[in-house]
Backbone as CSV, one residue per row, in Angstrom:
resi,resn,N_x,N_y,N_z,CA_x,CA_y,CA_z,C_x,C_y,C_z
1,MET,-19.791,-32.341,93.939,-18.962,-31.243,93.460,-18.128,-31.698,92.269
2,ARG,-17.788,-30.718,91.426,-16.996,-31.021,90.232,-15.754,-30.138,90.170
3,CYS,-14.731,-30.651,89.491,-13.474,-29.905,89.307,-13.763,-28.670,88.458
4,SER,-13.238,-27.534,88.892,-13.500,-26.279,88.171,-12.734,-26.203,86.850
5,ILE,-11.769,-27.088,86.638,-10.988,-27.056,85.394,-11.502,-28.080,84.385
6,CYS,-11.544,-29.351,84.791,-11.912,-30.410,83.837,-13.342,-30.909,83.998
7,GLY,-13.988,-30.575,85.090,-15.375,-30.989,85.295,-15.543,-32.382,85.881
8,ALA,-14.430,-33.029,86.262,-14.517,-34.378,86.840,-15.184,-34.312,88.217
9,LYS,-15.876,-35.399,88.573,-16.547,-35.469,89.871,-15.493,-35.587,90.977
10,LEU,-15.649,-34.790,92.014,-14.695,-34.808,93.118,-15.187,-35.723,94.233
11,LYS,-14.231,-36.512,94.770,-14.571,-37.412,95.882,-14.533,-36.668,97.211
12,LYS,-13.657,-35.650,97.270,-13.539,-34.851,98.493,-13.942,-33.417,98.180
13,GLU,-14.132,-32.637,99.229,-14.473,-31.228,99.027,-13.282,-30.481,98.447
14,GLY,-13.568,-29.526,97.582,-12.514,-28.716,96.977,-12.956,-28.182,95.628
15,ASP,-12.051,-27.456,94.971,-12.364,-26.837,93.687,-11.749,-27.576,92.509
16,ILE,-10.740,-28.418,92.783,-9.937,-28.957,91.700,-9.571,-30.412,91.986
17,CYS,-9.537,-31.236,90.929,-9.184,-32.652,91.103,-7.666,-32.808,91.217
18,THR,-7.207,-33.986,91.629,-5.765,-34.211,91.832,-4.984,-34.121,90.523
19,ASN,-5.560,-34.591,89.405,-4.858,-34.508,88.112,-4.635,-33.066,87.693
20,CYS,-5.677,-32.253,87.782,-5.557,-30.836,87.413,-4.630,-30.101,88.385
21,TYR,-4.657,-30.480,89.649,-3.777,-29.858,90.644,-2.317,-30.108,90.273
22,LYS,-2.011,-31.356,89.853,-0.639,-31.677,89.442,-0.223,-30.830,88.244
23,LEU,-1.134,-30.667,87.280,-0.828,-29.861,86.098,-0.601,-28.394,86.457
24,VAL,-1.422,-27.880,87.352,-1.264,-26.485,87.793,0.079,-26.301,88.501
25,GLN,0.449,-27.273,89.347,1.734,-27.196,90.050,2.894,-27.248,89.061
26,GLU,2.784,-28.110,88.041,3.832,-28.192,87.014,3.986,-26.860,86.294
27,GLU,2.851,-26.234,85.950,2.885,-24.935,85.281,3.556,-23.875,86.159
28,LYS,3.235,-23.890,87.457,3.856,-22.926,88.380,5.359,-23.154,88.470
29,ASN,5.775,-24.427,88.519,7.207,-24.749,88.574,7.921,-24.312,87.295
30,LEU,7.246,-24.469,86.144,7.841,-24.033,84.871,8.019,-22.515,84.854
31,GLU,7.044,-21.799,85.384,7.142,-20.335,85.429,8.287,-19.869,86.319
32,LYS,8.576,-20.636,87.372,9.665,-20.273,88.294,11.043,-20.496,87.680
33,ASP,11.117,-21.350,86.654,12.396,-21.657,86.013,12.792,-20.503,85.093
34,THR,13.660,-19.608,85.592,14.075,-18.431,84.821,15.581,-18.398,84.561
35,ASN,16.283,-19.489,84.881,17.728,-19.551,84.695,18.058,-19.983,83.261
36,VAL,18.476,-19.032,82.408,18.792,-19.326,81.010,20.108,-20.093,80.950
37,VAL,20.063,-21.247,80.263,21.248,-22.096,80.138,21.857,-21.979,78.745
38,PHE,21.002,-21.846,77.734,21.474,-21.859,76.345,20.456,-21.128,75.481
39,GLU,20.944,-20.362,74.507,20.041,-19.648,73.607,20.398,-19.982,72.166
40,LEU,19.394,-20.276,71.378,19.585,-20.688,69.991,18.829,-19.735,69.083
41,LYS,19.540,-19.176,68.089,18.908,-18.246,67.155,19.103,-18.722,65.725
42,ARG,18.199,-18.307,64.883,18.322,-18.585,63.454,19.450,-17.734,62.895
43,LYS,20.344,-18.331,62.108,21.509,-17.628,61.567,21.156,-16.933,60.256
44,TYR,21.679,-15.731,60.108,21.531,-15.001,58.849,22.918,-14.767,58.277
45,GLY,23.208,-15.411,57.161,24.486,-15.223,56.473,24.210,-14.725,55.069
46,ILE,24.735,-13.570,54.716,24.413,-12.940,53.437,24.838,-13.815,52.257
47,ALA,26.004,-14.477,52.365,26.469,-15.341,51.263,25.521,-16.517,51.067
48,TYR,25.102,-17.120,52.164,24.166,-18.244,52.073,22.828,-17.800,51.488
49,GLU,22.328,-16.651,51.931,21.035,-16.173,51.457,21.079,-15.859,49.961
50,ILE,22.162,-15.236,49.500,22.287,-14.935,48.068,22.372,-16.239,47.272
51,ASN,23.146,-17.202,47.786,23.266,-18.505,47.119,21.905,-19.203,47.032
52,LYS,21.100,-19.050,48.089,19.780,-19.681,48.142,18.860,-19.160,47.040
53,TYR,19.050,-17.896,46.659,18.182,-17.286,45.643,18.873,-17.181,44.283
54,THR,19.816,-18.061,44.008,20.517,-18.054,42.726,19.550,-18.174,41.561
55,TRP,18.517,-18.971,41.734,17.548,-19.171,40.654,16.856,-17.872,40.258
56,VAL,16.640,-16.977,41.223,16.023,-15.679,40.912,16.989,-14.851,40.075
57,PHE,18.266,-14.859,40.474,19.297,-14.146,39.705,19.316,-14.640,38.263
58,ILE,19.372,-15.956,38.116,19.502,-16.540,36.779,18.318,-16.163,35.888
59,ILE,17.107,-16.301,36.412,15.915,-15.993,35.609,15.899,-14.531,35.176
60,LEU,16.158,-13.624,36.116,16.065,-12.204,35.778,17.243,-11.729,34.922
61,ILE,18.430,-12.292,35.127,19.582,-11.909,34.296,19.384,-12.419,32.872
62,LEU,18.899,-13.667,32.722,18.621,-14.197,31.382,17.533,-13.374,30.684
63,SER,16.529,-12.960,31.457,15.473,-12.115,30.885,16.042,-10.787,30.396
64,SER,16.950,-10.224,31.191,17.586,-8.952,30.806,18.391,-9.122,29.521
65,PHE,19.190,-10.193,29.439,19.993,-10.430,28.235,19.109,-10.621,27.008
66,CYS,18.004,-11.346,27.185,17.074,-11.549,26.066,16.514,-10.214,25.583
67,CYS,16.155,-9.365,26.534,15.611,-8.053,26.170,16.657,-7.203,25.440
68,PHE,17.900,-7.211,25.951,18.971,-6.455,25.296,19.262,-7.021,23.912
69,ALA,19.205,-8.359,23.770,19.519,-9.019,22.497,18.519,-8.654,21.399
70,VAL,17.266,-8.491,21.772,16.257,-8.129,20.763,16.138,-6.613,20.593
71,GLY,16.980,-5.871,21.276,17.009,-4.426,21.106,16.064,-3.649,22.011
72,ASN,15.459,-4.295,22.977,14.538,-3.601,23.883,15.293,-3.224,25.170
73,ILE,15.980,-2.094,25.092,16.846,-1.660,26.202,16.028,-1.327,27.450
74,MET,14.874,-0.701,27.274,14.037,-0.330,28.425,13.580,-1.576,29.198
75,ALA,13.173,-2.612,28.471,12.736,-3.855,29.132,13.903,-4.513,29.848
76,GLY,15.088,-4.463,29.256,16.281,-5.022,29.891,16.622,-4.292,31.178
77,LEU,16.568,-2.959,31.151,16.827,-2.162,32.356,15.762,-2.410,33.424
78,LEU,14.518,-2.588,32.967,13.421,-2.886,33.897,13.656,-4.233,34.590
79,CYS,14.162,-5.218,33.841,14.477,-6.530,34.440,15.586,-6.401,35.484
80,ILE,16.590,-5.584,35.189,17.679,-5.384,36.155,17.157,-4.699,37.409
81,LEU,16.294,-3.691,37.228,15.686,-3.008,38.373,14.829,-3.984,39.182
82,LEU,14.059,-4.802,38.486,13.225,-5.803,39.150,14.083,-6.802,39.934
83,LEU,15.221,-7.190,39.353,16.155,-8.091,40.037,16.619,-7.480,41.353
84,ALA,17.015,-6.217,41.323,17.485,-5.548,42.532,16.387,-5.475,43.591
85,ILE,15.163,-5.158,43.172,14.047,-5.041,44.118,13.699,-6.392,44.728
86,VAL,13.597,-7.429,43.890,13.229,-8.764,44.382,14.288,-9.315,45.340
87,ILE,15.551,-9.227,44.947,16.630,-9.733,45.810,16.682,-8.938,47.115
88,GLY,16.552,-7.623,47.027,16.546,-6.787,48.236,15.420,-7.180,49.179
89,PHE,14.233,-7.406,48.619,13.081,-7.801,49.432,13.314,-9.165,50.084
90,LEU,13.801,-10.148,49.310,14.037,-11.490,49.855,15.086,-11.474,50.964
91,LEU,16.156,-10.699,50.776,17.202,-10.611,51.805,16.670,-9.910,53.061
92,PHE,15.886,-8.859,52.871,15.275,-8.162,54.007,14.336,-9.096,54.763
93,TRP,13.516,-9.856,54.025,12.558,-10.798,54.616,13.288,-11.829,55.475
94,ASP,14.361,-12.420,54.911,15.112,-13.440,55.654,15.817,-12.855,56.874
95,LYS,16.300,-11.634,56.761,16.947,-10.969,57.906,15.940,-10.781,59.039
96,ARG,14.736,-10.310,58.686,13.701,-10.120,59.702,13.297,-11.445,60.337
97,LEU,13.181,-12.512,59.534,12.841,-13.834,60.069,13.900,-14.322,61.044
98,SER,15.163,-14.110,60.703,16.233,-14.576,61.596,16.240,-13.792,62.909
99,MET,15.900,-12.517,62.857,15.855,-11.711,64.082,14.656,-12.082,64.959
100,ALA,13.602,-12.638,64.340,12.358,-12.897,65.068,12.245,-14.317,65.607
101,THR,13.251,-15.154,65.350,13.162,-16.563,65.730,14.241,-16.910,66.740
102,LYS,13.825,-17.499,67.872,14.816,-17.971,68.840,14.205,-19.016,69.766
103,ALA,15.087,-19.809,70.356,14.689,-20.791,71.369,15.601,-20.591,72.570
104,VAL,15.002,-20.353,73.721,15.760,-20.143,74.952,15.585,-21.381,75.827
105,PHE,16.711,-22.008,76.163,16.702,-23.226,76.963,16.988,-22.884,78.422
106,TYR,16.089,-23.332,79.286,16.229,-23.137,80.724,16.613,-24.487,81.347
107,GLU,16.534,-24.612,82.652,16.919,-25.865,83.306,15.928,-26.994,83.053
108,THR,14.631,-26.666,82.907,13.614,-27.718,82.760,12.728,-27.553,81.534
109,LYS,12.942,-26.478,80.756,12.044,-26.187,79.636,12.789,-25.431,78.550
110,VAL,12.163,-25.379,77.377,12.636,-24.533,76.287,11.462,-23.665,75.852
111,VAL,11.733,-22.388,75.621,10.697,-21.450,75.170,11.077,-20.978,73.766
112,TYR,10.209,-21.313,72.811,10.413,-20.946,71.410,9.563,-19.724,71.095
113,THR,10.177,-18.701,70.503,9.426,-17.509,70.125,9.667,-17.185,68.660
114,PHE,8.586,-16.798,68.013,8.621,-16.371,66.619,7.642,-15.216,66.486
115,LYS,8.179,-14.036,66.156,7.332,-12.851,66.005,7.679,-12.200,64.683
116,PHE,6.693,-12.179,63.788,6.931,-11.550,62.495,5.599,-11.142,61.880
117,LEU,5.505,-9.884,61.474,4.289,-9.315,60.900,3.086,-9.621,61.782
118,PHE,2.137,-10.416,61.276,0.923,-10.690,62.035,1.017,-11.980,62.832
119,PHE,2.153,-12.668,62.741,2.331,-13.934,63.442,3.104,-13.710,64.729
120,ASP,2.581,-14.216,65.802,3.214,-14.070,67.112,3.053,-15.399,67.844
121,THR,4.111,-16.196,67.864,4.042,-17.534,68.433,5.012,-17.661,69.598
122,GLU,4.541,-18.240,70.677,5.426,-18.602,71.786,4.991,-19.963,72.308
123,LYS,5.933,-20.888,72.335,5.656,-22.235,72.826,6.623,-22.564,73.944
124,THR,6.089,-23.163,74.998,6.923,-23.666,76.082,6.831,-25.184,76.063
125,VAL,7.994,-25.832,75.962,8.041,-27.287,75.911,8.898,-27.777,77.075
126,LYS,8.308,-28.615,77.920,9.077,-29.222,79.017,10.027,-30.249,78.424
127,TYR,11.218,-30.352,79.009,12.185,-31.343,78.522,11.607,-32.756,78.593
128,SER,10.797,-33.012,79.602,10.211,-34.351,79.745,9.226,-34.667,78.617
129,ASN,8.753,-33.650,77.897,7.825,-33.860,76.778,8.530,-33.976,75.433
130,ILE,9.845,-33.724,75.397,10.568,-33.805,74.122,10.706,-35.271,73.734
131,LYS,10.198,-35.581,72.545,10.189,-36.961,72.059,11.413,-37.268,71.200
132,ASP,11.810,-36.293,70.363,12.927,-36.528,69.455,13.500,-35.195,68.990
133,ILE,14.772,-35.218,68.579,15.440,-34.037,68.027,16.110,-34.489,66.736
134,LYS,15.801,-33.832,65.632,16.329,-34.221,64.323,16.998,-33.043,63.637
135,ILE,17.953,-33.375,62.777,18.627,-32.380,61.944,18.227,-32.633,60.490
136,PHE,17.908,-31.562,59.780,17.646,-31.635,58.348,18.550,-30.626,57.657
137,ARG,19.131,-31.040,56.506,20.031,-30.148,55.769,19.738,-30.223,54.277
138,THR,19.714,-29.066,53.635,19.677,-29.036,52.177,21.125,-29.046,51.687
139,PHE,21.307,-29.237,50.396,22.655,-29.224,49.825,23.331,-27.886,50.103
140,SER,22.579,-26.807,49.916,23.115,-25.463,50.130,23.498,-25.248,51.600
141,GLN,22.676,-25.748,52.519,22.991,-25.609,53.947,24.277,-26.365,54.297
142,ARG,24.452,-27.564,53.739,25.683,-28.338,54.000,26.919,-27.556,53.573
143,LYS,26.807,-26.895,52.420,27.921,-26.127,51.869,28.356,-25.003,52.819
144,TYR,27.378,-24.393,53.497,27.670,-23.257,54.374,27.715,-23.631,55.857
145,GLY,27.569,-24.920,56.171,27.671,-25.372,57.561,26.427,-25.117,58.397
146,TYR,25.273,-25.013,57.741,24.014,-24.785,58.445,23.161,-26.052,58.437
147,GLY,22.085,-26.013,59.189,21.097,-27.085,59.196,19.862,-26.618,59.945
148,ASP,18.774,-27.353,59.770,17.531,-27.066,60.488,17.394,-28.052,61.635
149,ILE,16.997,-27.554,62.802,16.763,-28.420,63.960,15.265,-28.492,64.210
150,CYS,14.748,-29.720,64.235,13.337,-29.956,64.555,13.265,-30.626,65.911
151,ILE,12.497,-30.031,66.804,12.277,-30.620,68.122,10.834,-31.109,68.171
152,TYR,10.696,-32.434,68.279,9.381,-33.069,68.307,8.981,-33.275,69.766
153,ALA,7.729,-32.967,70.084,7.292,-33.054,71.482,5.902,-33.657,71.597
154,ASN,5.700,-34.367,72.694,4.352,-34.828,73.047,3.572,-33.622,73.537
155,GLY,2.272,-33.677,73.417,1.493,-32.539,73.895,0.009,-32.749,73.757
156,THR,-0.694,-31.644,73.587,-2.156,-31.686,73.587,-2.738,-32.333,72.345
157,PHE,-1.992,-32.341,71.228,-2.483,-32.988,70.012,-1.763,-34.321,69.838
158,PRO,-2.400,-35.435,70.179,-1.750,-36.739,70.049,-1.310,-36.991,68.604
159,GLY,-0.072,-37.442,68.445,0.459,-37.738,67.123,1.019,-36.540,66.385
160,ALA,0.740,-35.336,66.850,1.218,-34.125,66.169,2.476,-33.627,66.855
161,THR,3.545,-34.421,66.771,4.745,-34.103,67.541,5.438,-32.832,67.072
162,LEU,5.412,-32.528,65.757,6.044,-31.292,65.302,5.179,-30.083,65.640
163,LEU,3.841,-30.240,65.573,2.963,-29.134,65.960,3.154,-28.782,67.431
164,ASN,3.404,-29.795,68.254,3.632,-29.563,69.679,5.051,-29.055,69.929
165,GLY,5.944,-29.327,68.990,7.325,-28.874,69.098,7.542,-27.647,68.224
166,PHE,8.759,-27.558,67.630,9.076,-26.414,66.780,10.287,-26.717,65.916
167,GLN,10.580,-25.815,64.984,11.720,-25.949,64.086,12.453,-24.623,64.017
168,ILE,13.781,-24.704,64.076,14.598,-23.503,63.856,15.469,-23.771,62.639
169,LYS,15.361,-22.895,61.651,16.098,-23.068,60.404,17.456,-22.374,60.474
170,ASN,18.358,-22.836,59.612,19.675,-22.217,59.415,20.464,-22.051,60.719
171,VAL,20.622,-23.140,61.429,21.410,-23.126,62.668,22.866,-23.376,62.309
172,GLU,23.742,-22.544,62.849,25.174,-22.696,62.622,25.722,-23.802,63.527
173,ASN,26.744,-24.527,63.057,27.341,-25.639,63.825,26.252,-26.566,64.366
174,VAL,25.410,-27.037,63.473,24.182,-27.736,63.863,24.454,-29.030,64.638
175,ASP,25.492,-29.782,64.271,25.783,-31.039,64.978,26.159,-30.782,66.436
176,GLU,27.031,-29.800,66.633,27.457,-29.437,67.993,26.281,-28.885,68.805
177,THR,25.445,-28.089,68.157,24.279,-27.504,68.835,23.307,-28.589,69.285
178,VAL,23.055,-29.577,68.436,22.145,-30.668,68.799,22.715,-31.475,69.960
179,ARG,24.021,-31.709,69.958,24.639,-32.422,71.096,24.444,-31.644,72.393
180,THR,24.591,-30.328,72.331,24.380,-29.480,73.511,22.943,-29.605,74.003
181,ILE,21.982,-29.567,73.074,20.562,-29.663,73.444,20.266,-31.031,74.054
182,ILE,20.783,-32.094,73.435,20.546,-33.453,73.947,21.123,-33.603,75.347
183,ASP,22.332,-33.090,75.577,22.941,-33.146,76.920,22.103,-32.384,77.932
184,LEU,21.599,-31.240,77.527,20.783,-30.403,78.408,19.490,-31.112,78.791
185,VAL,18.820,-31.689,77.805,17.564,-32.397,78.053,17.813,-33.630,78.912
186,ALA,18.890,-34.360,78.619,19.209,-35.575,79.380,19.565,-35.246,80.827
187,SER,20.310,-34.166,81.037,20.724,-33.815,82.407,19.545,-33.373,83.255
188,SER,18.493,-32.856,82.621,17.322,-32.429,83.402,16.534,-33.606,83.943
189,SER,16.721,-34.789,83.343,15.974,-35.956,83.802,16.712,-36.713,84.908
190,ILE,17.935,-36.282,85.227,18.689,-36.929,86.307,18.175,-36.388,87.647
191,PRO,17.672,-37.262,88.542,17.144,-36.764,89.823,18.241,-36.178,90.691
192,ASN,17.859,-35.128,91.428,18.753,-34.464,92.398,20.058,-34.008,91.768
193,LYS,20.014,-33.545,90.514,21.246,-33.117,89.861,21.845,-31.872,90.523
194,LYS,21.010,-31.075,91.205,21.500,-29.870,91.850,22.268,-30.192,93.132
195,ASN,22.050,-31.359,93.666,22.685,-31.724,94.940,24.055,-32.360,94.749
196,ASP,24.470,-32.575,93.482,25.762,-33.218,93.237,26.921,-32.289,93.530
């Protein structure tokens, strides 16, 4: 007889090998964990978003001035209209991205969800699989107190720790948030923590 999941030869009668049985039990235990401990969302700040697209402002405003300087008023007005449309679209896009991205931390796992347009991603990462947690900041993010959190995890693709994990951009109070996540992950590895 062979295991119905992995195809390994079974020494005893049954449908599933001991390794696959352990994995199935782990999955069932993860599904039972529904106690939300912490929720992390991507931050949307209008001042930060406008600052991020300063280069678009500069290019289109300079184009408008050039058009006005050479006497082409229609082209200058068209550049201003284009500026309004492009900035409006970029701000709308970032707002939708921030609404569609979140990580919900439970007692033994974190569930990352990202839903936008045709992309629909949901990843469940056990705390025991988290390999590393890193903060990345651009100059602009430092100015506004934001940062990106990358959670690297072991998983089905060996060596692909970020693919197995996830990233949340523009997190507010990023240092404090990472400390909270690290404490949460560390406390889940303490045996019998519920009995204390």
